[in-house]
C-alpha positions in Angstrom: 8.4 -13.2 -26.0 6.9 -10.3 -28.7 9.9 -7.8 -27.7 9.6 -7.1 -31.8 6.1 -5.4 -31.5 8.1 -2.4 -29.5 10.3 -1.5 -32.3 7.7 1.1 -33.1 7.2 2.3 -29.5 7.0 6.3 -29.3 5.1 6.8 -26.5 4.6 5.4 -23.0 1.8 7.3 -21.1 1.7 6.3 -17.1 -1.4 7.4 -15.3 -1.9 7.8 -11.0 1.6 8.1 -10.9 1.8 8.4 -6.9 0.1 5.3 -6.6 2.6 3.2 -8.7 6.0 5.7 -6.9 7.4 4.1 -3.9 5.2 0.5 -4.3 6.8 -3.0 -5.9 5.1 -2.2 -9.1 6.4 1.3 -9.1 10.3 -0.5 -9.0 8.3 -2.9 -11.8 7.9 0.1 -14.0 11.3 1.7 -13.4 13.1 -1.4 -14.6 10.6 -2.0 -17.5 11.4 1.6 -18.4 15.2 0.9 -18.1 14.7 -2.5 -20.5 12.6 -0.7 -23.1 15.5 2.2 -23.4 18.5 -0.3 -24.0 16.1 -2.2 -26.0 15.4 1.0 -28.1 19.0 2.0 -28.3 19.9 -1.8 -29.5 17.9 -1.9 -32.4 18.0 2.2 -33.6 21.8 1.8 -34.1 22.6 5.3 -32.9 19.5 7.4 -33.4 18.0 9.2 -31.5 15.5 7.2 -29.1 12.7 9.1 -30.0 10.7 7.6 -27.1 8.4 10.1 -25.0 7.4 9.1 -21.3 4.0 10.6 -19.8 3.4 10.7 -16.1 0.3 11.8 -14.6 -0.9 12.4 -11.3 -3.2 14.6 -9.3 -0.7 14.7 -6.7 3.1 14.2 -5.7 5.1 14.8 -2.5 7.8 15.5 -5.1 7.3 16.0 -8.8 10.9 17.1 -9.5 12.2 13.7 -7.7 9.4 11.6 -9.1 10.2 12.9 -13.0 14.2 11.9 -12.6 13.2 8.4 -11.4 10.6 7.5 -14.2 11.4 10.2 -17.2 13.5 10.7 -19.7 16.9 13.2 -18.7 15.3 15.8 -20.9 12.0 15.8 -18.8 9.5 18.7 -17.8 7.2 19.1 -15.1 3.8 20.8 -16.1 1.5 21.6 -13.4 -2.0 22.3 -14.1 -4.4 24.4 -11.6 -8.0 23.0 -10.5 -9.2 20.0 -8.6 -12.5 18.6 -7.3 -14.8 20.1 -4.1 -15.3 17.6 -1.7 -17.7 17.4 0.2 -16.9 15.2 2.7 -18.5 13.9 6.3 -17.2 11.9 9.2 -19.5 9.8 11.6 -18.0 7.9 14.5 -20.0 4.6 14.8 -19.1 2.2 17.4 -20.2 -1.4 18.0 -20.1 -4.1 15.8 -20.3 -4.7 12.2 -24.4 -4.5 11.9 -24.2 -1.1 14.4 -21.9 0.3 12.0 -23.3 -0.4 9.0 -26.8 0.5 10.1 -25.4 4.2 11.7 -23.7 4.8 8.3 -26.8 3.8 6.2 -28.5 6.1 8.6 -25.9 8.8 7.4 -26.1 8.2 3.4 -29.5 10.2 4.2 -27.8 13.1 5.1 -27.0 13.8 1.2 -29.3 14.5 -1.5 -29.3 12.6 -5.1 -28.0 9.0 -4.1 -28.5 6.4 -6.6 -24.9 4.1 -5.9 -22.7 3.8 -2.8 -19.0 2.4 -2.8 -17.8 1.2 0.4 -14.8 0.7 1.1 -13.3 -1.6 3.9 -9.7 -2.7 5.0 -10.3 -6.3 5.0 -11.8 -9.0 3.2 -13.5 -10.3 5.8 -15.1 -6.9 6.3 -16.5 -7.4 3.0 -17.9 -10.7 3.6 -19.8 -9.7 7.3 -20.6 -6.0 6.4 -22.0 -6.8 3.2 -25.2 -8.4 4.7 -25.7 -5.6 7.1 -26.1 -3.0 4.3 -28.7 -5.2 2.7 -30.6 -5.1 6.2 -30.0 -2.0 7.1 -31.9 1.6 6.2 -31.0 1.0 2.5 -33.1 -2.7 2.7 -34.2 -2.4 -1.0 -31.0 -1.5 -2.3 -28.9 -4.6 -4.2 -25.8 -5.3 -2.1 -22.7 -6.9 -3.4 -19.2 -7.7 -2.2 -15.8 -7.3 -4.2 -12.6 -8.3 -3.1 -8.8 -10.2 -4.4 -10.2 -13.7 -2.7 -13.5 -14.3 -5.1 -12.7 -15.4 -8.4 -12.5 -13.9 -11.5 -15.9 -14.6 -12.7 -17.5 -13.5 -9.3 -15.3 -10.2 -9.4 -16.5 -9.5 -13.4 -19.9 -10.3 -12.5 -20.4 -7.9 -9.7 -18.7 -5.4 -11.7 -20.9 -5.7 -14.2 -24.1 -6.0 -12.4 -22.5 -2.8 -10.1 -22.5 -0.8 -13.0 -26.1 -1.5 -14.5 -28.2 -1.3 -11.6 -29.4 2.1 -11.1 -29.6 1.7 -7.6 -26.6 -0.3 -5.7 -24.4 -1.2 -2.8 -21.0 -2.5 -3.6 -18.7 -3.3 -0.1 -15.1 -3.6 -1.4 -11.3 -3.4 -0.3 -9.0 -2.1 -2.6 -9.3 -4.3 -5.2 -12.0 -1.0 -6.7 -9.5 1.9 -5.9 -7.7 1.9 -9.2 -7.9 0.4 -12.7 -11.9 -0.9 -13.0 -14.7 0.9 -14.8 -18.1 0.3 -12.7 -19.7 3.3 -13.8 -21.0 6.3 -11.8 -21.0 6.4 -8.5 -22.7 9.0 -6.1 -21.3 8.3 -2.9 -18.3 6.7 -1.5 -18.0 5.5 2.4 -14.9 4.8 3.7 -15.5 2.5 6.9 -12.2 3.4 8.9 -9.3 5.3 7.6 -7.3 3.1 5.1 -3.4 3.5 5.9 -1.9 5.2 3.5 -3.5 8.7 2.3 -2.7 7.6 -1.6 -5.4 5.1 -0.7 -7.7 7.9 0.5 -7.4 10.2 -2.5 -7.7 6.9 -4.8 -10.6 5.8 -2.9 -12.5 9.2 -3.1 -11.8 9.7 -6.5 -13.7 6.7 -7.4 -17.2 8.6 -6.7 -19.3 11.4 -8.1 -17.9 11.7 -11.3 -21.5 12.5 -12.3 -21.6 15.6 -9.8 -19.5 18.0 -12.3 -16.7 18.0 -10.2 -17.7 17.1 -6.6 -16.3 14.3 -4.7 -19.1 13.0 -1.4 -17.6 10.9 1.1 -18.8 9.4 4.5 -16.0 8.8 6.2 -16.9 6.1 9.3 -14.7 5.9 12.4 -15.1 3.7 15.3 -13.1 5.4 17.4 -12.4 9.2 18.5 -8.7 8.3 16.9 -10.2 7.2 13.8 -12.2 10.2 14.0 -9.1 12.2 14.2 -7.2 10.2 11.0 -10.4 11.0 8.9 -10.1 15.0 9.9 -6.5 15.0 8.9 -7.3 13.2 5.5 -9.7 15.5 4.4 -8.1 18.5 5.3 -4.6 17.0 3.3 -6.8 16.0 0.0 -6.4 20.0 -0.7 -2.8 20.4 0.1 -0.9 16.9 -1.3 1.1 14.1 -0.4 3.3 15.3 2.2 7.1 14.6 2.1 8.2 11.6 3.9 11.0 8.8 3.9 11.8 7.5 0.2 11.1 4.3 -0.2 14.3 2.2 -1.7 14.4 0.0 -4.8 13.5 -3.4 -4.1 16.0 -5.9 -4.0 13.5 -9.1 -4.4 12.0 -6.5 -7.6 15.5 -6.8 -8.7 15.5 -10.7 -8.8 12.2 -10.7 -10.6 13.6 -8.4 -13.1 16.8 -9.9 -13.9 15.1 -13.0 -14.7 12.5 -11.5 -16.7 15.7 -10.1 -18.6 17.0 -13.0 -19.1 14.0 -14.6 -20.5 13.7 -11.7 -23.1 17.2 -11.6 -24.6 18.7 -13.8 -27.2 20.8 -17.1 -25.6 18.7 -16.1 -21.9 22.0 -14.8 -21.1 23.9 -11.7 -19.7 27.1 -10.4 -18.3 27.2 -8.7 -14.9 28.2 -5.6 -16.6 25.4 -5.5 -19.2 23.1 -6.3 -15.9 24.4 -3.1 -14.3 23.9 -1.4 -18.0 20.0 -2.0 -17.5 19.3 -1.9 -14.1 21.3 1.0 -12.4 19.8 4.1 -11.9 21.2 7.3 -10.4 18.5 9.3 -9.8 16.6 8.5 -6.0 16.2 5.9 -4.8 19.1 4.8 -6.5 20.1 1.5 -7.6 23.5 1.3 -7.8 26.2 -0.8 -9.7 27.5 -2.6 -6.5 23.5 -3.3 -5.7 23.2 -4.8 -9.7 26.1 -6.5 -8.8 25.7 -8.4 -5.3 22.0 -9.3 -6.4 22.8 -11.2 -9.0 25.8 -12.9 -6.9 22.8 -13.5 -4.1 21.0 -15.5 -7.4 23.8 -17.4 -8.2 24.1 -18.8 -4.4 20.7 -19.4 -4.2 20.4 -21.5 -7.3 18.3 -18.9 -9.5 21.1 -17.8 -11.7 24.8 -20.0 -12.9 27.9 -18.4 -13.7 30.2 -19.5 -15.3 33.3 -16.7 -16.9 31.3 -14.1 -15.7 28.5 -14.9 -17.9 25.1 -15.7 -16.2 22.0 -17.5 -17.1 19.2 -18.9 -15.4 19.6 -22.0 -12.9 16.8 -24.6 -12.7 15.0 -22.6 -9.5 15.4 -19.8 -12.2 14.1 -21.4 -15.0 10.7 -22.7 -12.5 10.2 -19.3 -11.6 10.2 -18.0 -14.9 7.6 -20.4 -16.2 5.6 -20.3 -13.2 2.8 -16.9 -13.4 4.9 -15.6 -10.0 7.6 -13.7 -12.5 4.9 -11.5 -13.3 3.0 -11.3 -10.0 3.3 -8.1 -7.6 1.2 -9.8 -4.9 3.4 -12.6 -2.6 1.6 -16.1 -3.0 -0.2 -16.9 -0.5 -0.4 -20.4 1.5 -2.5 -23.2 0.0 -5.6 -23.1 0.6 -9.5 -24.3 -0.4 -11.2 -23.3 -3.6 -14.9 -22.7 -2.9 -16.8 -24.1 -5.6 -20.5 -23.3 -6.8 -22.2 -26.4 -6.7 -25.0 -25.6 -9.0 -23.2 -23.4 -12.1 -19.7 -25.8 -11.2 -17.9 -22.1 -11.3 -15.2 -21.0 -8.7 -16.7 -18.7 -6.1 -13.8 -17.6 -3.5 -9.8 -19.1 -2.4 -9.8 -19.1 0.9 -7.5 -19.9 3.7 -9.6 -22.3 5.4 -13.5 -22.2 6.9 -13.9 -21.2 10.8 -16.9 -23.9 13.1 -19.2 -23.0 10.0 -22.1 -25.0 11.4 -22.7 -26.1 8.1 -22.7 -22.8 5.9 -20.2 -19.8 5.5 -21.0 -16.4 4.2 -19.3 -15.2 1.3 -19.2 -10.9 0.0 -22.4 -10.6 1.8 -24.1 -13.8 0.5 -24.5 -17.3 2.4 -23.7 -20.4 1.6 -24.6 -24.0 2.5 -21.3 -26.3 3.0 -22.6 -29.9 0.5 -19.4 -31.8 0.6 -15.6 -31.7 0.7 -13.1 -32.6 -2.0 -9.5 -32.6 -0.5 -8.9 -29.0 -1.4 -12.1 -28.2 -2.9 -15.6 -27.3 -1.7 -19.0 -27.6 -2.8 -21.4 -24.9 -1.7 -25.1 -24.0 -2.5 -26.6 -20.3 -2.1 -28.8 -20.4 1.0 -29.3 -20.4 4.6 -28.5 -17.7 7.0 -25.3 -19.0 7.7 -23.0 -15.6 9.4 -19.2 -16.9 9.8 -16.5 -15.9 7.2 -14.0 -18.1 6.2 -10.5 -17.6 7.0 -7.7 -15.4 4.7 -4.2 -15.3 4.6 -4.1 -11.7 6.5 -1.2 -9.1 6.1 -1.7 -5.5 7.3 0.8 -2.6 7.4 0.6 0.2 10.0 -0.7 3.3 8.8 2.0 5.7 6.7 4.1 8.4 7.6 2.0 10.8 5.4 -1.1 9.4 7.7 0.5 10.8 10.7 2.0 14.2 8.8 -1.7 15.0 8.0 -3.3 14.0 11.4 -0.5 16.2 13.4 -1.4 19.2 11.1 -5.0 19.2 11.5 -4.4 19.2 15.3 -2.3 22.4 15.1 0.8 21.5 14.8 3.6 22.6 12.6 6.1 20.5 11.0 8.4 22.6 13.3 6.8 21.5 16.5 7.3 18.7 19.0 4.2 17.4 20.3 5.3 15.5 23.8 3.3 14.1 26.8 4.4 13.1 30.1 2.5 10.7 31.5 4.0 8.7 34.5 7.4 7.6 33.7 6.8 7.7 30.2 7.5 10.0 27.9 5.1 10.3 24.8 7.0 12.2 21.3 4.6 12.8 18.9 7.0 12.6 15.9 4.1 11.8 13.0 6.6 10.3 10.9 5.4 6.7 10.8 6.3 3.4 12.2 9.2 2.9 10.3 11.1 6.1 11.1 10.0 5.5 14.5 11.3 2.0 15.1 15.0 3.1 13.5 14.8 6.2 16.5 13.8 3.7 19.3 16.3 1.1 18.2 19.0 3.7 18.3 18.2 5.1 21.9 17.8 1.8 23.0 21.4 1.0 21.7 22.2 3.8 23.7 20.6 3.0 26.8 17.8 4.8 26.3 14.3 2.2 26.7 12.4 3.5 23.5 9.3 1.2 21.9 7.9 2.9 18.2 3.6 3.3 17.7 2.8 4.3 14.3 2.9 8.5 15.3 4.9 8.2 18.3 8.3 7.2 19.9 7.7 6.3 23.7 10.4 7.0 25.8 11.0 5.5 29.5 12.2 7.8 32.0 13.9 10.9 30.3 12.2 14.5 31.1 11.2 16.5 28.3 14.5 19.2 28.3 16.7 16.2 27.4 14.6 15.2 24.5 16.1 17.8 21.3 19.6 16.1 22.7 18.5 12.4 22.9 17.0 12.7 19.2 20.7 14.2 18.1 22.4 11.4 19.7 20.4 8.9 17.8 20.4 10.5 14.6 24.4 10.6 14.8 23.9 6.9 16.2 21.7 5.8 13.0 24.3 7.4 11.1 27.4 4.6 12.1 25.2 1.9 12.5 22.2 0.7 11.0 19.4 -0.7 13.7 17.4 -2.4 10.6 19.0 -5.6 11.1 17.4 -6.3 14.0 13.8 -4.7 13.1 11.3 -7.0 11.4 10.7 -4.5 8.2 8.7 -6.3 5.9 6.4 -5.9 8.7 6.0 -2.4 8.7 6.5 -1.8 5.1 6.1 -3.5 1.5 9.3 -4.7 1.3 8.2 -6.8 -2.0 6.6 -10.1 -2.9 9.3 -12.0 -3.3 11.7 -11.2 -0.2 11.6 -14.6 0.6 13.9 -15.7 -2.5 17.5 -13.5 -1.3 19.6 -15.5 1.2 19.4 -14.5 4.5 22.2 -12.4 4.2 20.7 -10.6 1.3 17.5 -10.0 3.2 19.6 -8.6 6.1 21.0 -6.0 3.5 17.3 -5.4 1.9 16.0 -4.0 5.4 18.8 -1.7 6.3 17.8 -0.1 2.5 14.9 1.5 3.9 17.1 3.7 6.7 16.1 7.0 5.1 19.2 9.1 6.9 18.8 11.7 5.2 15.3 12.6 6.0 15.6 11.8 9.6 18.3 14.0 9.9 16.2 16.9 8.0 13.5 16.3 10.3 15.1 16.4 13.4 16.9 20.3 12.2 14.0 21.5 11.4 12.2 20.9 15.0 12.3 24.5 16.7 9.8 24.0 19.1 8.9 21.2 22.0 5.5 21.7 22.4 4.7 20.1 26.4 0.9 18.9 26.0 -1.4 18.6 29.2 -2.7 14.9 29.7 -5.7 16.2 31.0 -6.6 18.4 28.4 -9.1 17.9 25.6 -5.9 18.0 23.0 -3.9 15.6 25.3 -6.9 13.4 25.4 -7.1 13.1 21.4 -3.2 13.0 21.2 -2.7 10.2 23.7 -5.6 8.4 21.9 -3.3 8.2 18.6 0.0 7.7 20.3 -1.2 4.3 21.2 -1.8 2.9 17.8 
């Protein structure tokens, strides 16, 4: 371990902190900053630490909390005025992928001086499919490339280099091109569906139009009225910043990774419980308590990741296996074993996939057609050619819309944060909280435990057999119940939020506790306390139709 390289470290700069905060990568960063500070104190023998940590962001919902979480105790928050102008247009394109790509290609003509187009989609399958349709749409003479995380590193880098070098080109990508990769000037960003968080939308539109002197241009392509409304909310919110939502906890699965990495770093590969607590505990939100650190270490002993003797811990055999694998450095959960597609001509890997559908002799990857040549176990040789349409299968995992998307959408419809919009639809009362599925799942579970039948959606809680005039009472009772009984033991939290790539390394009991960490009772209480008015919306009105469309997501 090259820790001696850090002995002269004086400045750490973290760009785009809003993209890290609240994510597993943000938790890793907090733990790493703590480890760096402890190491520097140990070698500077009581002298001033002399380390400056700087974090930058175009928008964070709570700068003071973010600064407390990542920066030094003497930190300052500095705000600089100014932002890029946004030229945004939204179209609704129904139909299949080919029809939607055709509509998007036609809409590109509404913008002047477009040479490079970056198209964002929400799945790898869409990259494989939509790329070919842009190539045959109104931009048929433009080179079209595809980019996603299951393509090989060589393939991705080749795509990046070509897209950057070409005078006119289109690149269809997932979130892999949201941040950190130089792809040159982009004149127009197209979002082929709303992303699932506001920060992702901000990052996507921020990739474009840097040569246009402060102007950002984006074409938003919705597939229905609900998508159009969400895009309107996201566009409006870009000038207002990310709204406050529930605070994500520090993930215990990240703590498992960091404890093993710390043991790999230190002399003798062993430490006491007190030393772990000194390095990893943190009193700023999200708080990492000494009890949480000790409980995680104890759980790791029970699962075989650590060995303990006389309160001194060192990696167990399973812990060493994890340390010596690349998994210890990853923030993305490993996918199930699959098939590697290899170019038969060059011998270079093209992509890693879960398997092939009924491919009828070929497959389409990143918009290009490939003929399947030969199968050799976990390797499949392919050659470019043919007119094959089927995309391969990928291990798919998607999360529901985040609370910031809901809050932005509700505000764009004209609802103040102090207003609660409800629709009475038969025996159902649709309550538009706009708070995201996690908060709504907590509320619905608490109501159900109290005998009120309720279910959660992304932007709403749908209650059975309750009149609107009783809503305030039911919400207050639900909040009181949440304060005494955490319902997340009965909720599959990992299907709602990014709970960390190595959640399964925790024992069953520790997983249940880690799920419960996601209940932000302070946020829920504040939201309920701030509600001053319940607004009943006519389901037969235009606004009612819009609200119902969003409530079903």
